[in-house]
RODO-2510 file (C-alpha; in nm, 4 decimals, decimal comma):
residues 286
     n   res          X          Y          Z
     1     m    -8,5856   -13,4019     4,4397
     2     l    -8,6407   -13,0397     4,3505
     3     a    -8,6707   -12,9487     3,9861
     4     l    -8,4163   -12,6860     3,9005
     5     l    -8,5618   -12,3944     3,6584
     6     a    -8,3188   -12,2897     3,3773
     7     l    -8,3105   -11,9189     3,4000
     8     p    -8,1507   -11,7009     3,1594
     9     l    -7,8224   -11,5278     3,3148
    10     v    -7,8374   -11,1402     3,3163
    11     g    -7,5380   -10,9518     3,2801
    12     c    -7,4537   -10,6328     3,4526
    13     s    -7,4230   -10,4365     3,1115
    14     f    -7,7473   -10,2461     3,1270
    15     q    -7,6884    -9,8806     3,0100
    16     e    -7,9303    -9,6183     3,1662
    17     n    -7,8148    -9,3509     2,9241
    18     l    -7,8403    -9,0893     3,1966
    19     p    -7,7258    -8,7270     3,0871
    20     e    -7,5044    -8,6776     3,3884
    21     k    -7,1437    -8,7743     3,3587
    22     d    -6,8236    -8,7502     3,5792
    23     f    -6,5632    -8,5201     3,4082
    24     v    -6,2022    -8,4749     3,5282
    25     g    -5,9707    -8,2030     3,4583
    26     k    -5,6743    -7,9854     3,5828
    27     v    -5,6931    -7,6275     3,6973
    28     i    -5,3913    -7,4008     3,6607
    29     i    -5,3421    -7,0756     3,8408
    30     p    -5,0477    -6,8287     3,7731
    31     g    -4,7665    -6,8041     4,0470
    32     a    -4,8649    -6,4402     4,0481
    33     a    -5,1854    -6,5097     4,2110
    34     a    -5,0133    -6,6956     4,5090
    35     t    -4,7625    -6,4062     4,5438
    36     r    -4,8292    -6,1428     4,8166
    37     q    -4,6462    -5,8838     4,9994
    38     p    -4,6746    -5,9700     5,3913
    39     i    -4,7624    -5,7076     5,6287
    40     n    -4,4899    -5,6099     5,8765
    41     p    -4,5434    -5,5230     6,2424
    42     d    -4,5222    -5,1635     6,1650
    43     g    -4,7891    -5,1837     5,9016
    44     t    -4,5614    -5,1682     5,5921
    45     l    -4,5271    -5,4150     5,3207
    46     g    -4,2601    -5,6746     5,3288
    47     d    -4,0840    -5,8219     5,0287
    48     p    -4,3256    -6,0209     4,7749
    49     v    -4,3662    -6,4087     4,8806
    50     k    -4,4810    -6,6974     4,6753
    51     d    -4,6747    -6,9485     4,8918
    52     v    -4,9514    -7,1681     4,8244
    53     r    -5,1426    -7,0480     5,1386
    54     f    -5,2379    -6,7401     4,9338
    55     l    -5,4592    -6,9459     4,7225
    56     g    -5,8164    -6,9334     4,8291
    57     p    -6,0877    -7,1717     4,7456
    58     v    -6,1502    -7,2216     4,3633
    59     y    -6,5054    -7,2622     4,2560
    60     l    -6,5660    -7,4391     3,9343
    61     g    -6,8944    -7,4940     3,7212
    62     a    -7,0010    -7,6087     3,4036
    63     f    -7,2169    -7,3592     3,2090
    64     s    -7,4058    -7,3378     2,8767
    65     s    -7,1893    -7,0682     2,7419
    66     m    -6,9857    -6,7563     2,8236
    67     d    -7,0862    -6,3857     2,8240
    68     n    -6,8188    -6,1457     2,7537
    69     e    -6,9928    -5,8171     2,7545
    70     a    -7,2045    -5,8076     3,0966
    71     f    -6,9025    -5,7742     3,3206
    72     t    -6,5555    -5,6671     3,2737
    73     y    -6,4076    -6,0302     3,2895
    74     p    -6,5430    -6,3392     3,1435
    75     h    -6,8567    -6,4611     3,3025
    76     p    -7,1135    -6,7482     3,2359
    77     a    -7,4336    -6,6578     3,0349
    78     m    -7,7138    -6,5611     3,2460
    79     g    -8,0801    -6,6110     3,2336
    80     p    -8,3172    -6,3059     3,2550
    81     v    -8,2819    -6,0340     3,5251
    82     v    -8,5670    -6,0890     3,7644
    83     s    -8,4844    -5,8208     4,0240
    84     a    -8,3491    -5,4751     3,9652
    85     g    -8,0018    -5,4419     4,0551
    86     y    -7,9687    -5,8271     4,0626
    87     p    -7,7790    -6,0326     3,7975
    88     g    -7,9417    -6,3034     3,6126
    89     n    -7,8926    -6,6836     3,7175
    90     t    -7,6384    -6,8663     3,5424
    91     f    -7,8038    -7,2050     3,5724
    92     p    -7,4978    -7,4396     3,6174
    93     y    -7,5072    -7,7993     3,5152
    94     g    -7,2690    -7,8907     3,7958
    95     g    -7,0036    -7,7613     4,0131
    96     t    -6,7073    -7,8663     4,2536
    97     t    -6,4240    -7,6836     4,4475
    98     v    -6,0495    -7,7111     4,4699
    99     g    -6,0429    -7,6557     4,8443
   100     r    -6,3210    -7,5335     5,0635
   101     l    -6,3808    -7,3023     5,3381
   102     d    -6,3405    -7,4704     5,6965
   103     f    -6,3636    -7,3521     6,0401
   104     g    -6,0228    -7,3163     6,1807
   105     c    -6,1399    -7,4172     6,5524
   106     f    -6,1212    -7,0272     6,6887
   107     e    -6,3626    -6,7636     6,6194
   108     s    -6,0812    -6,5206     6,5296
   109     i    -6,0031    -6,7231     6,2076
   110     k    -6,3498    -6,8243     6,1016
   111     c    -6,3958    -6,7603     5,7214
   112     r    -6,0251    -6,7252     5,6902
   113     v    -5,9322    -7,1116     5,6329
   114     t    -5,9400    -7,3081     5,3259
   115     t    -5,8716    -7,6639     5,3062
   116     g    -5,5834    -7,8232     5,1006
   117     r    -5,3554    -7,5318     5,2004
   118     y    -5,1903    -7,6302     5,5256
   119     s    -4,9808    -7,9501     5,5929
   120     d    -4,9851    -7,9115     5,9819
   121     f    -5,0924    -7,6811     6,2611
   122     d    -4,7428    -7,4881     6,2580
   123     g    -4,8310    -7,3820     5,8919
   124     l    -5,1475    -7,2399     5,9666
   125     i    -5,0349    -7,0491     6,2702
   126     d    -4,7434    -6,9058     6,0651
   127     y    -4,9757    -6,7959     5,7857
   128     f    -5,1507    -6,5737     6,0304
   129     e    -4,8558    -6,4650     6,2184
   130     s    -4,5828    -6,3883     5,9451
   131     f    -4,8114    -6,2972     5,6487
   132     l    -5,0940    -6,1099     5,8031
   133     n    -4,9421    -5,9834     6,1042
   134     d    -5,2615    -6,0848     6,2798
   135     p    -5,2041    -6,3808     6,5003
   136     v    -5,4568    -6,6606     6,5642
   137     v    -5,5988    -6,5493     6,9115
   138     d    -5,8113    -6,7693     7,1497
   139     e    -6,1472    -6,6800     7,3347
   140     d    -5,9728    -6,4696     7,5594
   141     g    -5,7711    -6,2584     7,3187
   142     n    -5,4285    -6,4509     7,3720
   143     a    -5,2102    -6,5109     7,0749
   144     v    -5,2103    -6,8811     6,9765
   145     s    -4,8388    -6,9743     6,8802
   146     d    -4,8316    -7,3227     7,0020
   147     a    -4,9566    -7,6269     6,7795
   148     n    -5,0853    -7,7942     7,0975
   149     t    -5,2941    -7,5243     7,1797
   150     l    -5,4566    -7,5083     6,8262
   151     r    -5,4856    -7,8879     6,8419
   152     q    -5,6866    -7,8969     7,1699
   153     a    -5,9334    -7,6245     7,0598
   154     c    -6,0219    -7,8232     6,7584
   155     y    -6,0425    -8,1604     6,9539
   156     e    -6,2835    -7,9969     7,1801
   157     r    -6,5093    -7,7703     6,9381
   158     l    -6,5209    -8,0410     6,6507
   159     d    -6,5457    -8,3534     6,8822
   160     i    -6,2616    -8,5336     6,7144
   161     t    -5,9766    -8,7515     6,8526
   162     s    -5,6990    -8,7224     6,5757
   163     d    -5,5563    -8,4960     6,3318
   164     s    -5,6736    -8,6954     6,0544
   165     e    -6,0065    -8,5837     6,1112
   166     l    -5,9335    -8,2361     6,0444
   167     a    -6,0209    -8,1258     5,6975
   168     f    -5,7893    -7,8324     5,6639
   169     l    -5,4636    -8,0228     5,7412
   170     g    -5,2851    -8,2951     5,5399
   171     d    -5,1993    -8,2946     5,1628
   172     l    -5,2077    -8,0014     4,9548
   173     d    -5,4226    -7,9562     4,6447
   174     f    -5,1808    -7,7587     4,4548
   175     t    -4,8317    -7,8170     4,3334
   176     e    -4,5926    -7,5897     4,1787
   177     n    -4,5260    -7,6839     3,8055
   178     a    -4,1832    -7,5951     3,6042
   179     d    -4,3394    -7,2786     3,4996
   180     g    -4,3992    -7,1617     3,8503
   181     d    -4,7488    -7,1857     3,8363
   182     f    -4,9922    -7,3945     4,0628
   183     e    -5,1790    -7,6983     3,9406
   184     a    -5,4508    -7,9207     4,0866
   185     s    -5,6756    -8,1847     3,9699
   186     f    -6,0670    -8,1772     4,0140
   187     s    -6,3801    -8,3611     3,9254
   188     l    -6,6981    -8,2646     3,8230
   189     a    -6,9258    -8,5530     3,9547
   190     h    -7,2671    -8,6305     3,8122
   191     t    -7,2637    -8,3220     3,5798
   192     l    -7,5302    -8,2749     3,3207
   193     y    -7,3485    -8,3160     2,9742
   194     v    -7,4366    -8,0539     2,7165
   195     e    -7,2053    -8,0600     2,4078
   196     n    -6,9868    -7,7396     2,4207
   197     m    -7,0476    -7,6330     2,7599
   198     v    -6,7892    -7,4331     2,9331
   199     v    -6,5998    -7,5042     3,2671
   200     w    -6,5388    -7,1778     3,4197
   201     g    -6,4672    -7,0714     3,7715
   202     w    -6,2728    -6,8226     3,9921
   203     m    -6,0247    -6,8244     4,2939
   204     d    -6,1554    -6,6285     4,5754
   205     a    -5,8365    -6,4711     4,7211
   206     p    -5,7917    -6,3924     5,0942
   207     r    -5,8470    -6,0336     5,1352
   208     i    -5,4883    -5,8905     5,1744
   209     t    -5,4064    -5,5673     5,0309
   210     s    -5,2313    -5,2668     5,1159
   211     a    -5,5682    -5,0695     5,1832
   212     a    -5,6085    -4,9628     5,5535
   213     g    -5,8108    -5,2079     5,7480
   214     d    -5,8163    -5,4529     5,4481
   215     v    -5,5718    -5,7156     5,5538
   216     d    -5,7818    -5,9669     5,7522
   217     g    -5,7468    -6,2464     5,5268
   218     m    -6,1315    -6,3079     5,4674
   219     y    -6,3070    -6,4734     5,1903
   220     s    -6,5970    -6,2840     5,0537
   221     s    -6,7489    -6,6288     4,9506
   222     c    -6,7970    -6,7025     5,3055
   223     d    -7,0961    -6,5998     5,5154
   224     t    -6,9870    -6,5224     5,8707
   225     n    -7,3389    -6,5263     6,0173
   226     t    -7,4437    -6,8983     5,9503
   227     g    -7,2879    -7,2177     5,9819
   228     r    -7,2553    -7,4498     6,2922
   229     a    -7,3319    -7,2736     6,6074
   230     w    -7,0725    -7,2867     6,8962
   231     n    -7,2252    -7,2020     7,2514
   232     e    -6,9929    -7,2641     7,5491
   233     y    -7,0340    -7,0741     7,8668
   234     d    -7,0028    -6,7016     7,7639
   235     e    -6,8880    -6,7671     7,4136
   236     s    -7,1385    -6,7808     7,1365
   237     f    -7,0836    -6,7550     6,7477
   238     e    -7,1385    -6,9175     6,4186
   239     q    -6,8481    -7,0917     6,2580
   240     g    -6,9447    -6,9580     5,9047
   241     r    -6,9948    -7,1384     5,5692
   242     a    -6,9834    -7,0836     5,1961
   243     h    -7,2730    -6,8858     5,0640
   244     p    -7,5068    -7,1257     4,8874
   245     d    -7,5407    -6,9459     4,5555
   246     l    -7,1812    -6,8954     4,4581
   247     l    -7,2148    -7,0715     4,1148
   248     t    -7,5569    -6,9357     4,0449
   249     f    -7,4738    -6,5692     4,0961
   250     p    -7,0904    -6,5657     4,0916
   251     s    -7,0520    -6,1861     4,0341
   252     l    -7,2010    -6,1120     4,3856
   253     y    -6,8961    -6,2460     4,5417
   254     i    -6,5980    -6,1700     4,2939
   255     f    -6,3928    -5,8613     4,4008
   256     e    -6,0580    -5,6931     4,3176
   257     d    -5,8087    -5,9570     4,4483
   258     d    -5,9778    -6,2494     4,2825
   259     w    -5,8744    -6,4377     3,9692
   260     v    -6,1165    -6,5767     3,7057
   261     a    -6,0941    -6,8287     3,4381
   262     d    -6,0653    -6,7096     3,0647
   263     g    -6,3811    -6,9050     2,9510
   264     q    -6,1873    -7,1324     2,7010
   265     a    -6,2176    -7,4593     2,8685
   266     v    -6,4963    -7,6337     2,6452
   267     i    -6,6159    -7,9864     2,6990
   268     d    -6,7038    -8,1234     2,3479
   269     s    -6,7329    -8,4970     2,4476
   270     v    -6,8515    -8,7070     2,7327
   271     d    -6,4723    -8,8294     2,7498
   272     a    -6,3240    -8,4878     2,7543
   273     e    -6,0510    -8,3885     2,9995
   274     v    -6,0580    -8,0153     3,0327
   275     v    -5,7806    -7,7736     3,1606
   276     v    -5,9252    -7,4773     3,3289
   277     n    -5,6799    -7,1593     3,3315
   278     i    -5,7622    -6,9131     3,6147
   279     n    -5,5426    -6,6549     3,4696
   280     i    -5,7344    -6,3179     3,4701
   281     p    -5,6823    -6,0984     3,7652
   282     i    -5,9748    -5,8837     3,8335
   283     s    -5,7958    -5,5912     3,9222
   284     e    -5,6407    -5,5935     3,5492
   285     a    -5,9611    -5,6871     3,3927
   286     r    -6,0755    -5,4560     3,1104
***
């Protein structure tokens, strides 16, 4: 008979004491940030409309502290300026997004689609038709007004077989609260914890202003010249993707229509749940 060795039981309570933590929180954006004037077919502006589809991707990062002097808006503290005319690195401890840029299946709307803003194909088609007066068009320049046409293009170009595989369709990130503002939850996973660090970020608003030619709904955080390549017969283009340094050099991508956080979301403990208010419109910053 085999002799059994008595071994001590080892539990699963070992603590690595790593400095990285998972933080959760809520981001709040004023209803005004989701309110725009649609562009009429004659080029005039329509009555103001509040719609979650006007909320672009929200970029959030954890930073050592804030710098309220270098720019006209709250901005994370930066390292030294290495190159003339180029800002210093903000050295974020971690980051995340609420909604991200996605390819909308046609070149005409690349860098113009954010996830978590559309519940179905019709909602996306309507956004470009009704709000921008700039319909989705196919590779031949024909307006796409039918959901099945857009669906078929997505299935072919993204090699998928069901709507559930599309990141830009489904549940919405933001819900409207009793104050008329929009709220969404977020998670900063595996983020280096430094006591009293600040969670700051901004919303990249779609380019929709009354300025001539500036109503295309593009996002400044998107690089139109990179991303997955599409080559089929005589059609060739890149699908676009977010710039890789959005949190390290955010000021390069923040423009007039965007909104930034007030810089008051301080994390003072590893158990903190933080609320980030993205409530400062760049157009009205000091």
